[in-house]
C-alpha positions as CSV (number, residue, x, y, z in Angstrom):
1,M,0.0,0.0,0.0
2,N,1.4,3.4,-1.0
3,T,1.4,6.2,1.4
4,P,0.4,9.8,0.3
5,K,4.0,10.7,0.6
6,D,5.0,7.8,-1.7
7,I,2.5,9.0,-4.3
8,A,3.6,12.6,-4.0
9,M,7.3,11.7,-4.3
10,Y,6.6,9.5,-7.3
11,A,4.6,12.2,-9.0
12,A,7.4,14.7,-8.4
13,K,9.9,12.3,-10.0
14,V,7.6,11.9,-13.1
15,L,7.5,15.7,-13.4
16,S,11.3,15.9,-13.1
17,D,11.8,13.1,-15.7
18,H,9.6,15.2,-18.1
19,K,11.6,18.3,-17.6
20,G,9.3,20.1,-15.3
21,L,10.8,23.2,-13.7
22,G,10.8,24.5,-10.1
23,I,9.3,21.4,-8.6
24,K,8.2,21.9,-5.0
25,L,6.4,19.5,-2.8
26,L,4.5,21.0,0.2
27,E,3.1,18.9,3.0
28,V,-0.2,20.6,3.8
29,T,-1.7,18.1,6.3
30,D,-1.5,20.5,9.2
31,V,-2.7,23.5,7.2
32,T,-5.8,22.2,5.3
33,S,-8.0,19.2,4.9
34,I,-8.0,19.5,1.1
35,A,-5.1,17.1,0.7
36,D,-1.9,15.8,2.4
37,Y,0.4,17.2,-0.3
38,F,0.5,19.9,-2.9
39,L,3.0,19.4,-5.8
40,I,3.8,22.6,-7.7
41,C,5.6,22.7,-11.0
42,T,6.3,25.0,-14.0
43,G,6.0,24.0,-17.7
44,T,7.7,25.9,-20.5
45,S,4.6,26.3,-22.6
46,N,0.9,25.4,-22.6
47,T,1.8,22.2,-24.5
48,H,4.5,21.3,-21.9
49,V,2.0,21.9,-19.1
50,K,-0.5,19.5,-20.8
51,T,2.3,16.9,-21.4
52,L,3.4,17.1,-17.7
53,C,-0.1,16.6,-16.5
54,D,-0.8,13.7,-18.8
55,S,2.4,12.0,-17.7
56,V,1.6,12.4,-14.0
57,E,-2.0,11.3,-14.5
58,E,-1.0,8.1,-16.3
59,A,1.9,7.3,-14.0
60,V,0.1,7.8,-10.8
61,T,-3.1,5.9,-11.9
62,D,-1.2,3.1,-13.6
63,K,1.8,2.6,-11.4
64,M,0.5,3.8,-8.0
65,G,-3.1,2.7,-8.4
66,E,-4.4,6.1,-7.2
67,E,-7.5,7.3,-9.0
68,L,-7.7,10.8,-10.4
69,L,-10.7,12.5,-8.8
70,H,-10.7,15.7,-10.8
71,R,-8.7,17.4,-13.5
72,E,-9.2,21.1,-14.2
73,G,-7.5,23.4,-16.7
74,H,-7.5,27.0,-15.9
75,R,-6.9,29.9,-18.3
76,G,-6.4,27.9,-21.5
77,G,-3.8,25.5,-20.1
78,T,-1.7,28.0,-18.2
79,W,-2.7,26.3,-14.9
80,V,-3.8,22.7,-14.7
81,L,-4.8,21.0,-11.4
82,L,-4.9,17.3,-10.9
83,D,-6.7,16.1,-7.7
84,F,-5.8,12.6,-6.5
85,G,-7.4,13.1,-3.1
86,C,-4.2,12.8,-1.0
87,L,-2.3,14.8,-3.6
88,V,-3.1,17.9,-5.6
89,V,-0.8,18.6,-8.5
90,H,-0.6,22.2,-9.8
91,V,1.3,22.7,-13.1
92,F,1.6,26.3,-14.4
93,T,3.3,28.3,-17.1
94,N,5.9,30.6,-15.5
95,E,3.8,33.8,-15.7
96,T,0.7,32.1,-14.1
97,R,2.8,30.6,-11.4
98,E,4.3,33.9,-10.5
99,F,0.9,35.6,-10.5
100,Y,-0.8,33.1,-8.2
101,D,2.3,32.4,-6.1
102,L,0.9,29.4,-4.3
103,E,4.1,29.0,-2.3
104,R,3.4,32.3,-0.6
105,L,-0.3,31.5,-0.1
106,W,0.6,28.2,1.5
107,N,3.7,29.4,3.4
108,D,2.6,27.6,6.6
109,A,3.0,24.3,4.8
110,K,6.2,22.3,5.2
111,E,8.4,22.0,2.1
112,V,9.5,18.4,1.5
113,P,13.1,18.1,0.2
114,L,13.2,16.4,-3.3
115,T,16.2,14.5,-4.6
116,F,16.0,12.6,-7.9
117,E,18.4,9.9,-8.8
118,E,19.4,9.8,-12.5
């Protein structure tokens, strides 16, 4: 059985493998009941954002057995949200990420260090 942290770390690795930028994992368990983790990432274009989300959705559902509860695309693909229940993945274009600044909004959350083996 995979823990929420296992799922979040795996999703972060998938984003890294697909050249996602500025990947941050926030543990939000003590801050909100929405999820256990928020995973935030930047794509280089709307197409890259879509590719990153498709890759995470496929990997987490197929390899981790975690069902995608909701997928929502905001502002024409500049912000896509994937809700897996225990994990919410936010993938932005750079401008949209800077505008919404989720890291500041959720600054009470604990950032989880990420290290990816090549």
